[in-house]
N, CA, C, O and the ligand as a Tripos MOL2 file, in Angstrom:
@<TRIPOS>MOLECULE
protein
  269   267    68     0     0
PROTEIN
NO_CHARGES

@<TRIPOS>ATOM
      1 N           0.7820   -1.1870   -0.0270 N.3       1 MET1
      2 CA         -0.0100    0.1190   -0.0050 C.3       1 MET1
      3 C           0.9000    1.2780    0.0520 C.2       1 MET1
      4 O           1.7410    1.4200    0.9400 O.2       1 MET1
      5 N           0.6950    2.1640   -0.9940 N.am      2 PRO2
      6 CA          1.5320    3.3510   -1.1580 C.3       2 PRO2
      7 C           1.3160    4.3040   -0.0230 C.2       2 PRO2
      8 O           0.1920    4.4880    0.4460 O.2       2 PRO2
      9 N           2.3960    4.9130    0.4230 N.am      3 GLY3
     10 CA          2.4520    5.8510    1.6020 C.3       3 GLY3
     11 C           1.7420    7.0810    1.0730 C.2       3 GLY3
     12 O           1.5740    7.3240   -0.1220 O.2       3 GLY3
     13 N           1.3360    7.8440    2.1090 N.am      4 ARG4
     14 CA          0.7260    9.1730    1.9450 C.3       4 ARG4
     15 C           1.6250   10.0400    1.2200 C.2       4 ARG4
     16 O           1.1940   10.7880    0.3430 O.2       4 ARG4
     17 N           2.9620    9.9820    1.5600 N.am      5 ALA5
     18 CA          3.9910   10.9160    0.9490 C.3       5 ALA5
     19 C           3.9220   10.7520   -0.6110 C.2       5 ALA5
     20 O           3.8540   11.7470   -1.3340 O.2       5 ALA5
     21 N           3.9430    9.4080   -1.1400 N.am      6 ALA6
     22 CA          3.9190    9.0830   -2.3910 C.3       6 ALA6
     23 C           2.5840    9.6130   -3.1830 C.2       6 ALA6
     24 O           2.6200   10.0190   -4.3440 O.2       6 ALA6
     25 N           1.5540    9.5540   -2.4820 N.am      7 GLU7
     26 CA          0.2530    9.9730   -2.9440 C.3       7 GLU7
     27 C           0.3940   11.5960   -3.1640 C.2       7 GLU7
     28 O          -0.0360   12.1070   -4.1980 O.2       7 GLU7
     29 N           0.9300   12.2630   -2.2830 N.am      8 ILE8
     30 CA          1.0330   13.7040   -2.3260 C.3       8 ILE8
     31 C           1.9340   14.1300   -3.4440 C.2       8 ILE8
     32 O           1.7270   15.1420   -4.1130 O.2       8 ILE8
     33 N           2.9820   13.2810   -3.6230 N.am      9 GLU9
     34 CA          3.9680   13.5080   -4.6750 C.3       9 GLU9
     35 C           3.3320   13.4330   -5.9890 C.2       9 GLU9
     36 O           3.5390   14.2830   -6.8540 O.2       9 GLU9
     37 N           2.5380   12.3960   -6.1540 N.am     10 ALA10
     38 CA          1.9170   12.1160   -7.4760 C.3      10 ALA10
     39 C           1.0320   13.1710   -7.9100 C.2      10 ALA10
     40 O           0.9670   13.5720   -9.0720 O.2      10 ALA10
     41 N           0.2770   13.6560   -6.8330 N.am     11 GLU11
     42 CA         -0.7170   14.7650   -7.0880 C.3      11 GLU11
     43 C          -0.0160   16.1390   -7.3580 C.2      11 GLU11
     44 O          -0.4750   16.8970   -8.2120 O.2      11 GLU11
     45 N           1.0230   16.4390   -6.6770 N.am     12 SER12
     46 CA          1.8000   17.5280   -6.9160 C.3      12 SER12
     47 C           2.5230   17.6190   -8.2510 C.2      12 SER12
     48 O           2.6620   18.7040   -8.8150 O.2      12 SER12
     49 N           2.9770   16.4910   -8.7500 N.am     13 ARG13
     50 CA          3.4440   16.3730  -10.1070 C.3      13 ARG13
     51 C           2.5960   16.6350  -11.1320 C.2      13 ARG13
     52 O           3.0230   16.9540  -12.2420 O.2      13 ARG13
     53 N           1.1860   16.5130  -10.8290 N.am     14 SER14
     54 CA          0.1900   16.7410  -11.8410 C.3      14 SER14
     55 C          -0.2210   18.2170  -12.0780 C.2      14 SER14
     56 O          -0.9550   18.5390  -13.0110 O.2      14 SER14
     57 N           0.3020   19.1120  -11.1650 N.am     15 TRP15
     58 CA          0.1720   20.5290  -11.3490 C.3      15 TRP15
     59 C           1.2570   21.1200  -12.1680 C.2      15 TRP15
     60 O           2.4130   21.0070  -11.7600 O.2      15 TRP15
     61 N           1.0250   21.7000  -13.2130 N.am     16 ILE16
     62 CA          2.0660   22.2430  -14.0220 C.3      16 ILE16
     63 C           2.0060   23.7830  -13.9860 C.2      16 ILE16
     64 O           0.9680   24.4400  -14.0640 O.2      16 ILE16
     65 N           3.2570   24.2730  -13.8570 N.am     17 LEU17
     66 CA          3.3160   25.7350  -13.7730 C.3      17 LEU17
     67 C           4.0640   26.2070  -15.1210 C.2      17 LEU17
     68 O           5.0990   25.6580  -15.4990 O.2      17 LEU17
     69 N           3.5120   27.1680  -15.7480 N.am     18 THR18
     70 CA          4.0620   27.7500  -16.9890 C.3      18 THR18
     71 C           4.5550   29.2390  -16.7760 C.2      18 THR18
     72 O           3.7660   30.1310  -16.4640 O.2      18 THR18
     73 N           5.8610   29.4450  -16.9560 N.am     19 CYS19
     74 CA          6.3600   30.7510  -16.7980 C.3      19 CYS19
     75 C           5.8250   31.7760  -17.7530 C.2      19 CYS19
     76 O           5.8230   31.4890  -18.9500 O.2      19 CYS19
     77 N           5.3930   32.8870  -17.3730 N.am     20 SER20
     78 CA          4.8000   33.8140  -18.3340 C.3      20 SER20
     79 C           5.8950   34.6310  -19.0700 C.2      20 SER20
     80 O           5.6620   35.2590  -20.1030 O.2      20 SER20
     81 N           7.0540   34.5780  -18.4870 N.am     21 SER21
     82 CA          8.2010   35.3160  -19.1010 C.3      21 SER21
     83 C           8.8330   34.6000  -20.1880 C.2      21 SER21
     84 O           9.1190   35.2290  -21.2060 O.2      21 SER21
     85 N           9.1200   33.2110  -20.0920 N.am     22 CYS22
     86 CA          9.8750   32.5100  -21.0610 C.3      22 CYS22
     87 C           9.1380   31.2100  -21.4570 C.2      22 CYS22
     88 O           9.5860   30.5230  -22.3750 O.2      22 CYS22
     89 N           8.0870   30.8790  -20.8290 N.am     23 GLY23
     90 CA          7.3510   29.6750  -21.2020 C.3      23 GLY23
     91 C           7.8150   28.3780  -20.7070 C.2      23 GLY23
     92 O           7.3390   27.3300  -21.1440 O.2      23 GLY23
     93 N           8.7810   28.4130  -19.7590 N.am     24 HIS24
     94 CA          9.1920   27.2110  -19.1850 C.3      24 HIS24
     95 C           8.2200   26.5320  -18.2690 C.2      24 HIS24
     96 O           7.5330   27.1360  -17.4450 O.2      24 HIS24
     97 N           8.2060   25.1970  -18.4730 N.am     25 GLN25
     98 CA          7.0730   24.4550  -17.6540 C.3      25 GLN25
     99 C           7.7440   23.5270  -16.7070 C.2      25 GLN25
    100 O           8.7960   22.9650  -17.0130 O.2      25 GLN25
    101 N           7.1560   23.3570  -15.5630 N.am     26 ARG26
    102 CA          7.5700   22.4300  -14.5330 C.3      26 ARG26
    103 C           6.4740   22.0640  -13.7230 C.2      26 ARG26
    104 O           5.4300   22.7110  -13.8000 O.2      26 ARG26
    105 N           6.5900   21.0780  -12.9320 N.am     27 SER27
    106 CA          5.5000   20.6270  -12.0500 C.3      27 SER27
    107 C           5.6920   21.3470  -10.7710 C.2      27 SER27
    108 O           6.7890   21.7590  -10.3950 O.2      27 SER27
    109 N           4.5600   21.4850  -10.1050 N.am     28 TYR28
    110 CA          4.5940   22.2520   -8.7660 C.3      28 TYR28
    111 C           5.4370   21.4060   -7.7330 C.2      28 TYR28
    112 O           5.9000   21.9600   -6.7350 O.2      28 TYR28
    113 N           5.6220   20.1400   -7.9610 N.am     29 TRP29
    114 CA          6.4910   19.3440   -7.0050 C.3      29 TRP29
    115 C           7.7690   19.7700   -7.0590 C.2      29 TRP29
    116 O           8.4540   19.6280   -6.0460 O.2      29 TRP29
    117 N           8.3000   20.3310   -8.1540 N.am     30 GLU30
    118 CA          9.6650   20.7920   -8.3120 C.3      30 GLU30
    119 C          10.0130   22.1190   -7.5830 C.2      30 GLU30
    120 O          11.1790   22.4810   -7.4230 O.2      30 GLU30
    121 N           8.9210   22.8320   -7.1440 N.am     31 ILE31
    122 CA          9.3110   24.1470   -6.4680 C.3      31 ILE31
    123 C           8.8750   24.0010   -5.0220 C.2      31 ILE31
    124 O           8.7860   25.0140   -4.3290 O.2      31 ILE31
    125 N           8.5980   22.8090   -4.5240 N.am     32 GLY32
    126 CA          8.2490   22.6800   -3.1090 C.3      32 GLY32
    127 C           7.4510   21.4720   -2.6800 C.2      32 GLY32
    128 O           7.4810   21.0690   -1.5170 O.2      32 GLY32
    129 N           6.7650   20.9180   -3.5930 N.am     33 GLY33
    130 CA          5.9780   19.6410   -3.2490 C.3      33 GLY33
    131 C           4.7490   19.8920   -2.4590 C.2      33 GLY33
    132 O           4.2200   18.9130   -1.9320 O.2      33 GLY33
    133 N           4.2170   21.0740   -2.3010 N.am     34 VAL34
    134 CA          3.0130   21.2410   -1.5470 C.3      34 VAL34
    135 C           1.8440   21.2690   -2.5970 C.2      34 VAL34
    136 O           1.9090   21.9100   -3.6460 O.2      34 VAL34
    137 N           0.7700   20.5100   -2.2100 N.am     35 ARG35
    138 CA         -0.2170   20.3730   -3.0860 C.3      35 ARG35
    139 C          -1.1240   21.7790   -3.3490 C.2      35 ARG35
    140 O          -1.3520   22.6300   -2.4880 O.2      35 ARG35
    141 N          -1.5180   21.8050   -4.5580 N.am     36 PHE36
    142 CA         -2.5500   22.8640   -4.7930 C.3      36 PHE36
    143 C          -3.9560   22.3440   -4.6800 C.2      36 PHE36
    144 O          -4.2010   21.1970   -5.0520 O.2      36 PHE36
    145 N          -4.8260   23.0650   -4.2230 N.am     37 LYS37
    146 CA         -6.1870   22.6290   -4.1360 C.3      37 LYS37
    147 C          -6.7920   22.7650   -5.5390 C.2      37 LYS37
    148 O          -6.3450   23.6180   -6.3070 O.2      37 LYS37
    149 N          -7.8050   21.9430   -5.9010 N.am     38 ALA38
    150 CA         -8.3950   21.9630   -7.2180 C.3      38 ALA38
    151 C          -8.8140   23.3850   -7.7230 C.2      38 ALA38
    152 O          -8.7570   23.7550   -8.8960 O.2      38 ALA38
    153 N          -9.2370   24.1100   -6.6710 N.am     39 ALA39
    154 CA         -9.6680   25.5350   -6.9940 C.3      39 ALA39
    155 C          -8.4490   26.3830   -7.5110 C.2      39 ALA39
    156 O          -8.6460   27.5230   -7.9320 O.2      39 ALA39
    157 N          -7.2990   25.8820   -7.4840 N.am     40 SER40
    158 CA         -6.0360   26.6240   -7.9860 C.3      40 SER40
    159 C          -6.0170   26.5710   -9.4810 C.2      40 SER40
    160 O          -5.2540   27.3460  -10.0580 O.2      40 SER40
    161 N          -6.7740   25.7390  -10.1910 N.am     41 ALA41
    162 CA         -6.5930   25.6530  -11.5960 C.3      41 ALA41
    163 C          -7.1420   26.8330  -12.3090 C.2      41 ALA41
    164 O          -8.2620   27.2770  -12.0580 O.2      41 ALA41
    165 N          -6.3200   27.3550  -13.2260 N.am     42 GLY42
    166 CA         -6.5690   28.5890  -13.9100 C.3      42 GLY42
    167 C          -6.0610   29.7450  -13.2830 C.2      42 GLY42
    168 O          -6.0620   30.8080  -13.9030 O.2      42 GLY42
    169 N          -5.6040   29.6690  -12.0690 N.am     43 LYS43
    170 CA         -5.0010   30.8470  -11.4010 C.3      43 LYS43
    171 C          -3.4910   30.9860  -11.7220 C.2      43 LYS43
    172 O          -2.8810   30.1950  -12.4420 O.2      43 LYS43
    173 N          -2.9560   32.0580  -11.1250 N.am     44 LYS44
    174 CA         -1.4750   32.2420  -11.3440 C.3      44 LYS44
    175 C          -0.9440   32.4170  -10.0200 C.2      44 LYS44
    176 O          -1.6080   32.9400   -9.1250 O.2      44 LYS44
    177 N           0.3720   31.9490   -9.8440 N.am     45 VAL45
    178 CA          1.1000   32.1070   -8.6150 C.3      45 VAL45
    179 C           2.4810   32.8250   -9.0290 C.2      45 VAL45
    180 O           3.0280   32.6710  -10.1210 O.2      45 VAL45
    181 N           2.9020   33.5430   -8.0970 N.am     46 ARG46
    182 CA          4.1720   34.2170   -8.2920 C.3      46 ARG46
    183 C           5.3930   33.5520   -7.5890 C.2      46 ARG46
    184 O           5.5700   33.6090   -6.3720 O.2      46 ARG46
    185 N           6.2370   32.9020   -8.4860 N.am     47 VAL47
    186 CA          7.3790   32.1440   -7.9890 C.3      47 VAL47
    187 C           8.5580   32.5420   -9.0550 C.2      47 VAL47
    188 O           8.4090   33.1390  -10.1210 O.2      47 VAL47
    189 N           9.7720   32.0450   -8.4730 N.am     48 GLY48
    190 CA         10.9370   32.1780   -9.2180 C.3      48 GLY48
    191 C          10.9630   31.1090  -10.2690 C.2      48 GLY48
    192 O          10.4730   29.9970  -10.0710 O.2      48 GLY48
    193 N          11.5930   31.4920  -11.4820 N.am     49 CYS49
    194 CA         11.7210   30.5870  -12.5640 C.3      49 CYS49
    195 C          13.2220   30.2170  -12.8130 C.2      49 CYS49
    196 O          14.0940   31.0640  -13.0090 O.2      49 CYS49
    197 N          13.4280   28.9020  -12.7850 N.am     50 PRO50
    198 CA         14.8970   28.4110  -12.8470 C.3      50 PRO50
    199 C          15.4070   28.6250  -14.2560 C.2      50 PRO50
    200 O          16.6250   28.7210  -14.4050 O.2      50 PRO50
    201 N          14.5810   28.7140  -15.3350 N.am     51 ALA51
    202 CA         15.0610   28.9480  -16.7500 C.3      51 ALA51
    203 C          15.4310   30.2090  -17.0180 C.2      51 ALA51
    204 O          16.5030   30.4070  -17.5900 O.2      51 ALA51
    205 N          14.5910   31.2760  -16.6420 N.am     52 CYS52
    206 CA         15.0300   32.5900  -17.0610 C.3      52 CYS52
    207 C          15.4380   33.3780  -15.7930 C.2      52 CYS52
    208 O          15.8230   34.5390  -15.9250 O.2      52 CYS52
    209 N          15.3730   32.8120  -14.5880 N.am     53 GLY53
    210 CA         15.9180   33.4680  -13.4650 C.3      53 GLY53
    211 C          14.9500   34.6670  -12.8830 C.2      53 GLY53
    212 O          15.3500   35.3190  -11.9190 O.2      53 GLY53
    213 N          13.8170   34.9160  -13.4150 N.am     54 ARG54
    214 CA         13.0250   35.8540  -12.9530 C.3      54 ARG54
    215 C          11.9300   35.4220  -11.9630 C.2      54 ARG54
    216 O          11.5070   34.2660  -11.9590 O.2      54 ARG54
    217 N          11.5100   36.3060  -11.1830 N.am     55 LYS55
    218 CA         10.3890   35.8870  -10.2750 C.3      55 LYS55
    219 C           9.2560   36.6000  -10.9740 C.2      55 LYS55
    220 O           9.2020   37.8210  -11.1260 O.2      55 LYS55
    221 N           8.3440   35.7170  -11.3920 N.am     56 GLY56
    222 CA          7.1690   36.2920  -11.9940 C.3      56 GLY56
    223 C           5.9200   35.3780  -11.9490 C.2      56 GLY56
    224 O           5.9270   34.3820  -11.2250 O.2      56 GLY56
    225 N           4.8380   35.7030  -12.7180 N.am     57 MET57
    226 CA          3.6420   34.9220  -12.7330 C.3      57 MET57
    227 C           3.7940   33.6370  -13.4040 C.2      57 MET57
    228 O           4.4980   33.5330  -14.4080 O.2      57 MET57
    229 N           3.1160   32.5770  -12.8500 N.am     58 HIS58
    230 CA          3.1310   31.2840  -13.5090 C.3      58 HIS58
    231 C           1.6200   30.8450  -13.5970 C.2      58 HIS58
    232 O           0.8770   30.9060  -12.6180 O.2      58 HIS58
    233 N           1.2350   30.4200  -14.7800 N.am     59 ALA59
    234 CA         -0.0600   29.8850  -14.9600 C.3      59 ALA59
    235 C          -0.1310   28.5350  -14.2590 C.2      59 ALA59
    236 O           0.8100   27.7430  -14.3200 O.2      59 ALA59
    237 N          -1.2550   28.2800  -13.5950 N.am     60 VAL60
    238 CA         -1.4230   26.9470  -12.9390 C.3      60 VAL60
    239 C          -2.3290   26.1450  -13.7640 C.2      60 VAL60
    240 O          -3.3740   26.6290  -14.2000 O.2      60 VAL60
    241 N          -1.9430   24.8450  -14.0140 N.am     61 GLU61
    242 CA         -2.6680   23.8750  -14.9050 C.3      61 GLU61
    243 C          -2.7260   22.4890  -14.3300 C.2      61 GLU61
    244 O          -1.7090   21.9940  -13.8430 O.2      61 GLU61
    245 N          -3.8250   21.8600  -14.3610 N.am     62 TRP62
    246 CA         -3.9710   20.4450  -13.8420 C.3      62 TRP62
    247 C          -3.8060   19.5550  -14.8410 C.2      62 TRP62
    248 O          -4.6540   19.4880  -15.7310 O.2      62 TRP62
    249 N          -2.6910   18.7420  -14.8410 N.am     63 ARG63
    250 CA         -2.6460   17.7520  -15.8800 C.3      63 ARG63
    251 C          -2.2310   16.3100  -15.2460 C.2      63 ARG63
    252 O          -1.0830   15.8710  -15.1780 O.2      63 ARG63
    253 N          -3.3080   15.7310  -14.8420 N.am     64 PRO64
    254 CA         -3.1380   14.3230  -14.0440 C.3      64 PRO64
    255 C          -2.4810   13.2690  -14.8790 C.2      64 PRO64
    256 O          -1.9490   12.2960  -14.3440 O.2      64 PRO64
    257 N          -2.5040   13.4490  -16.2700 N.am     65 SER65
    258 CA         -1.9050   12.2810  -17.0510 C.3      65 SER65
    259 C          -0.4460   12.4940  -17.3140 C.2      65 SER65
    260 O           0.2010   11.5950  -17.8510 O.2      65 SER65
    261 N           0.1070   13.6160  -16.9740 N.am     66 GLU66
    262 CA          1.6110   13.7860  -17.1340 C.3      66 GLU66
    263 C           2.4680   13.4060  -15.9480 C.2      66 GLU66
    264 O           2.3350   13.8720  -14.8170 O.2      66 GLU66
    265 N           3.3990   12.4700  -16.3420 N.am     67 ARG67
    266 CA          4.2960   11.9620  -15.1770 C.3      67 ARG67
    267 C           5.7320   12.0960  -15.7200 C.2      67 ARG67
    268 O           6.6890   11.7680  -15.0200 O.2      67 ARG67
    269 ZN         10.9610   31.7970  -17.0710 Zn       68 ZN68
@<TRIPOS>BOND
     1     1     2 1
     2     2     3 1
     3     3     4 2
     4     3     5 am
     5     5     6 1
     6     6     7 1
     7     7     8 2
     8     7     9 am
     9     9    10 1
    10    10    11 1
    11    11    12 2
    12    11    13 am
    13    13    14 1
    14    14    15 1
    15    15    16 2
    16    15    17 am
    17    17    18 1
    18    18    19 1
    19    19    20 2
    20    19    21 am
    21    21    22 1
    22    22    23 1
    23    23    24 2
    24    23    25 am
    25    25    26 1
    26    26    27 1
    27    27    28 2
    28    27    29 am
    29    29    30 1
    30    30    31 1
    31    31    32 2
    32    31    33 am
    33    33    34 1
    34    34    35 1
    35    35    36 2
    36    35    37 am
    37    37    38 1
    38    38    39 1
    39    39    40 2
    40    39    41 am
    41    41    42 1
    42    42    43 1
    43    43    44 2
    44    43    45 am
    45    45    46 1
    46    46    47 1
    47    47    48 2
    48    47    49 am
    49    49    50 1
    50    50    51 1
    51    51    52 2
    52    51    53 am
    53    53    54 1
    54    54    55 1
    55    55    56 2
    56    55    57 am
    57    57    58 1
    58    58    59 1
    59    59    60 2
    60    59    61 am
    61    61    62 1
    62    62    63 1
    63    63    64 2
    64    63    65 am
    65    65    66 1
    66    66    67 1
    67    67    68 2
    68    67    69 am
    69    69    70 1
    70    70    71 1
    71    71    72 2
    72    71    73 am
    73    73    74 1
    74    74    75 1
    75    75    76 2
    76    75    77 am
    77    77    78 1
    78    78    79 1
    79    79    80 2
    80    79    81 am
    81    81    82 1
    82    82    83 1
    83    83    84 2
    84    83    85 am
    85    85    86 1
    86    86    87 1
    87    87    88 2
    88    87    89 am
    89    89    90 1
    90    90    91 1
    91    91    92 2
    92    91    93 am
    93    93    94 1
    94    94    95 1
    95    95    96 2
    96    95    97 am
    97    97    98 1
    98    98    99 1
    99    99   100 2
   100    99   101 am
   101   101   102 1
   102   102   103 1
   103   103   104 2
   104   103   105 am
   105   105   106 1
   106   106   107 1
   107   107   108 2
   108   107   109 am
   109   109   110 1
   110   110   111 1
   111   111   112 2
   112   111   113 am
   113   113   114 1
   114   114   115 1
   115   115   116 2
   116   115   117 am
   117   117   118 1
   118   118   119 1
   119   119   120 2
   120   119   121 am
   121   121   122 1
   122   122   123 1
   123   123   124 2
   124   123   125 am
   125   125   126 1
   126   126   127 1
   127   127   128 2
   128   127   129 am
   129   129   130 1
   130   130   131 1
   131   131   132 2
   132   131   133 am
   133   133   134 1
   134   134   135 1
   135   135   136 2
   136   135   137 am
   137   137   138 1
   138   138   139 1
   139   139   140 2
   140   139   141 am
   141   141   142 1
   142   142   143 1
   143   143   144 2
   144   143   145 am
   145   145   146 1
   146   146   147 1
   147   147   148 2
   148   147   149 am
   149   149   150 1
   150   150   151 1
   151   151   152 2
   152   151   153 am
   153   153   154 1
   154   154   155 1
   155   155   156 2
   156   155   157 am
   157   157   158 1
   158   158   159 1
   159   159   160 2
   160   159   161 am
   161   161   162 1
   162   162   163 1
   163   163   164 2
   164   163   165 am
   165   165   166 1
   166   166   167 1
   167   167   168 2
   168   167   169 am
   169   169   170 1
   170   170   171 1
   171   171   172 2
   172   171   173 am
   173   173   174 1
   174   174   175 1
   175   175   176 2
   176   175   177 am
   177   177   178 1
   178   178   179 1
   179   179   180 2
   180   179   181 am
   181   181   182 1
   182   182   183 1
   183   183   184 2
   184   183   185 am
   185   185   186 1
   186   186   187 1
   187   187   188 2
   188   187   189 am
   189   189   190 1
   190   190   191 1
   191   191   192 2
   192   191   193 am
   193   193   194 1
   194   194   195 1
   195   195   196 2
   196   195   197 am
   197   197   198 1
   198   198   199 1
   199   199   200 2
   200   199   201 am
   201   201   202 1
   202   202   203 1
   203   203   204 2
   204   203   205 am
   205   205   206 1
   206   206   207 1
   207   207   208 2
   208   207   209 am
   209   209   210 1
   210   210   211 1
   211   211   212 2
   212   211   213 am
   213   213   214 1
   214   214   215 1
   215   215   216 2
   216   215   217 am
   217   217   218 1
   218   218   219 1
   219   219   220 2
   220   219   221 am
   221   221   222 1
   222   222   223 1
   223   223   224 2
   224   223   225 am
   225   225   226 1
   226   226   227 1
   227   227   228 2
   228   227   229 am
   229   229   230 1
   230   230   231 1
   231   231   232 2
   232   231   233 am
   233   233   234 1
   234   234   235 1
   235   235   236 2
   236   235   237 am
   237   237   238 1
   238   238   239 1
   239   239   240 2
   240   239   241 am
   241   241   242 1
   242   242   243 1
   243   243   244 2
   244   243   245 am
   245   245   246 1
   246   246   247 1
   247   247   248 2
   248   247   249 am
   249   249   250 1
   250   250   251 1
   251   251   252 2
   252   251   253 am
   253   253   254 1
   254   254   255 1
   255   255   256 2
   256   255   257 am
   257   257   258 1
   258   258   259 1
   259   259   260 2
   260   259   261 am
   261   261   262 1
   262   262   263 1
   263   263   264 2
   264   263   265 am
   265   265   266 1
   266   266   267 1
   267   267   268 2
@<TRIPOS>SUBSTRUCTURE
     1 MET1         2 RESIDUE 1 A MET
     2 PRO2         6 RESIDUE 1 A PRO
     3 GLY3        10 RESIDUE 1 A GLY
     4 ARG4        14 RESIDUE 1 A ARG
     5 ALA5        18 RESIDUE 1 A ALA
     6 ALA6        22 RESIDUE 1 A ALA
     7 GLU7        26 RESIDUE 1 A GLU
     8 ILE8        30 RESIDUE 1 A ILE
     9 GLU9        34 RESIDUE 1 A GLU
    10 ALA10       38 RESIDUE 1 A ALA
    11 GLU11       42 RESIDUE 1 A GLU
    12 SER12       46 RESIDUE 1 A SER
    13 ARG13       50 RESIDUE 1 A ARG
    14 SER14       54 RESIDUE 1 A SER
    15 TRP15       58 RESIDUE 1 A TRP
    16 ILE16       62 RESIDUE 1 A ILE
    17 LEU17       66 RESIDUE 1 A LEU
    18 THR18       70 RESIDUE 1 A THR
    19 CYS19       74 RESIDUE 1 A CYS
    20 SER20       78 RESIDUE 1 A SER
    21 SER21       82 RESIDUE 1 A SER
    22 CYS22       86 RESIDUE 1 A CYS
    23 GLY23       90 RESIDUE 1 A GLY
    24 HIS24       94 RESIDUE 1 A HIS
    25 GLN25       98 RESIDUE 1 A GLN
    26 ARG26      102 RESIDUE 1 A ARG
    27 SER27      106 RESIDUE 1 A SER
    28 TYR28      110 RESIDUE 1 A TYR
    29 TRP29      114 RESIDUE 1 A TRP
    30 GLU30      118 RESIDUE 1 A GLU
    31 ILE31      122 RESIDUE 1 A ILE
    32 GLY32      126 RESIDUE 1 A GLY
    33 GLY33      130 RESIDUE 1 A GLY
    34 VAL34      134 RESIDUE 1 A VAL
    35 ARG35      138 RESIDUE 1 A ARG
    36 PHE36      142 RESIDUE 1 A PHE
    37 LYS37      146 RESIDUE 1 A LYS
    38 ALA38      150 RESIDUE 1 A ALA
    39 ALA39      154 RESIDUE 1 A ALA
    40 SER40      158 RESIDUE 1 A SER
    41 ALA41      162 RESIDUE 1 A ALA
    42 GLY42      166 RESIDUE 1 A GLY
    43 LYS43      170 RESIDUE 1 A LYS
    44 LYS44      174 RESIDUE 1 A LYS
    45 VAL45      178 RESIDUE 1 A VAL
    46 ARG46      182 RESIDUE 1 A ARG
    47 VAL47      186 RESIDUE 1 A VAL
    48 GLY48      190 RESIDUE 1 A GLY
    49 CYS49      194 RESIDUE 1 A CYS
    50 PRO50      198 RESIDUE 1 A PRO
    51 ALA51      202 RESIDUE 1 A ALA
    52 CYS52      206 RESIDUE 1 A CYS
    53 GLY53      210 RESIDUE 1 A GLY
    54 ARG54      214 RESIDUE 1 A ARG
    55 LYS55      218 RESIDUE 1 A LYS
    56 GLY56      222 RESIDUE 1 A GLY
    57 MET57      226 RESIDUE 1 A MET
    58 HIS58      230 RESIDUE 1 A HIS
    59 ALA59      234 RESIDUE 1 A ALA
    60 VAL60      238 RESIDUE 1 A VAL
    61 GLU61      242 RESIDUE 1 A GLU
    62 TRP62      246 RESIDUE 1 A TRP
    63 ARG63      250 RESIDUE 1 A ARG
    64 PRO64      254 RESIDUE 1 A PRO
    65 SER65      258 RESIDUE 1 A SER
    66 GLU66      262 RESIDUE 1 A GLU
    67 ARG67      266 RESIDUE 1 A ARG
    68 ZN68       269 GROUP 0 **** ****
């Protein structure tokens, strides 16, 4: 039986953030591993981007099939 941590990781990896500055995409798991709530879909969060180095808005998208 999978642990609770693995379950949270799988869910966090399904949340994709897209940088509004350079278009770089990564999962929410990569920036901290804390789950978004379903209500976060379509919203934007302000985080740092490892690709362009800027701290800017990232679009939040739910992609459960992406692993
Ligand atoms: Zn970027």
